[in-house]
C-alpha positions in Angstrom: 7.0 12.3 -47.1 4.1 12.3 -49.8 5.4 8.9 -50.9 5.5 7.3 -47.5 1.7 8.2 -46.8 0.8 7.5 -50.1 2.7 4.1 -49.3 1.3 3.5 -46.5 -2.8 4.2 -47.5 -2.8 1.7 -50.6 -1.6 -1.2 -47.7 -4.7 0.1 -45.9 -6.6 -0.3 -49.3 -5.3 -3.3 -49.9 -6.7 -5.7 -46.3 -9.7 -3.5 -46.6 -10.5 -4.7 -49.5 -9.5 -7.5 -49.4 -10.5 -11.0 -49.4 -10.0 -13.1 -47.3 -8.3 -15.8 -48.4 -5.7 -12.9 -49.8 -5.6 -11.2 -46.4 -4.4 -15.2 -46.2 -1.7 -14.2 -48.3 -1.0 -11.5 -47.3 -0.4 -13.1 -43.9 1.9 -15.4 -45.8 3.8 -12.9 -47.4 4.0 -10.5 -45.2 5.9 -13.5 -42.7 7.8 -14.6 -45.8 9.3 -11.3 -46.6 10.3 -10.4 -42.4 12.1 -14.3 -42.1 14.1 -12.7 -45.5 15.6 -9.4 -43.5 16.0 -11.8 -40.0 18.2 -14.2 -42.6 19.8 -10.9 -43.5 20.5 -10.6 -39.6 21.6 -12.8 -39.5 25.0 -12.3 -41.4 25.3 -8.7 -39.9 29.1 -9.2 -39.2 28.4 -6.6 -36.0 26.7 -8.6 -33.4 25.1 -5.8 -31.0 23.2 -5.1 -35.2 22.5 -8.8 -35.5 21.5 -9.4 -32.3 18.4 -6.4 -33.0 18.4 -7.5 -36.4 17.4 -11.0 -36.6 15.6 -10.2 -32.8 13.5 -8.2 -34.2 12.2 -10.0 -37.4 11.9 -13.3 -35.9 9.1 -11.8 -33.6 7.2 -9.8 -35.9 7.1 -13.6 -38.2 6.3 -15.1 -34.9 3.3 -12.6 -34.2 1.9 -13.8 -38.1 2.3 -17.3 -37.7 -0.2 -16.9 -34.4 -2.3 -14.6 -36.7 -2.3 -17.8 -39.2 -3.5 -20.9 -36.6 -6.0 -18.0 -34.9 -7.3 -17.8 -38.6 -8.1 -21.4 -38.4 -11.0 -23.4 -38.4 -10.6 -26.2 -36.6 -14.7 -27.2 -36.7 -14.8 -26.8 -40.6 -11.1 -27.8 -41.8 -11.4 -31.0 -39.5 -7.8 -33.1 -40.0 -6.3 -29.7 -42.1 -6.7 -27.0 -40.2 -5.4 -29.8 -36.8 -2.0 -30.4 -39.3 -1.7 -26.5 -40.3 -1.6 -25.7 -35.8 0.7 -28.3 -35.4 2.9 -26.6 -38.4 2.4 -23.2 -36.7 3.4 -24.4 -33.4 6.5 -26.4 -34.9 6.9 -23.1 -36.7 7.2 -20.7 -33.7 9.3 -23.7 -32.1 12.0 -23.6 -35.2 12.0 -19.2 -34.9 12.7 -19.6 -30.9 15.4 -22.1 -31.3 16.7 -19.5 -34.6 16.7 -16.5 -31.6 17.9 -18.5 -28.8 20.7 -20.1 -30.0 21.1 -17.1 -32.8 20.9 -20.0 -35.8 20.3 -19.5 -39.2 19.1 -23.0 -40.1 16.3 -22.9 -38.4 15.2 -20.2 -39.5 15.8 -21.4 -43.4 13.6 -24.7 -42.8 10.7 -22.5 -41.7 11.6 -20.4 -44.6 11.4 -23.4 -46.6 8.2 -24.9 -45.9 6.3 -21.8 -44.9 7.7 -21.3 -48.9 5.9 -24.2 -49.5 2.1 -24.1 -47.9 2.4 -20.5 -49.4 2.8 -21.2 -52.6 0.1 -23.6 -52.4 -2.6 -21.3 -50.5 -1.8 -18.4 -54.1 -2.3 -21.6 -56.6 -5.6 -23.0 -54.7 -6.6 -19.1 -55.1 -5.9 -18.6 -58.7 -8.2 -22.0 -59.6 -10.3 -20.9 -57.4 -10.8 -17.2 -59.3 -11.0 -19.0 -62.6 -13.9 -21.3 -61.3 -11.1 -24.6 -61.8 -12.1 -25.3 -58.2 -14.9 -24.7 -55.6 -13.5 -23.0 -52.4 -13.1 -25.0 -49.7 -15.6 -24.5 -46.3 -12.9 -23.7 -44.3 -11.7 -20.8 -46.5 -14.6 -19.1 -46.2 -13.8 -18.3 -42.0 -9.3 -17.1 -42.8 -9.9 -13.9 -41.6 
């Protein structure tokens, strides 16, 4: 029981002390974690367990996608923010399709693309921290 409360306290402290860029990275990580659970759910043999596991985790991922989209600043991000917003719309459409039809193919597409965006975001943060690049204007408003 204490281990759970320590883990919760650690996670809460991590979120409270992270900068905007790292909060976005945490959202990507959470979305990918829930997508992994949803894909595991597609493998369940019990229809009830399968539907529940898939549905719950795809809905959680959709909520994170909504949060990522709301963090975009179209004024600072311009065309980049617009394109990313449309990509997030596409992700939500694919997740709805996967959930409605209980078909893992659209979910796998989201996992692949989301993983690529997460990797690019992490690389950008790493370059910022090492002083290789200046932070883009749109990262300051990311959270």
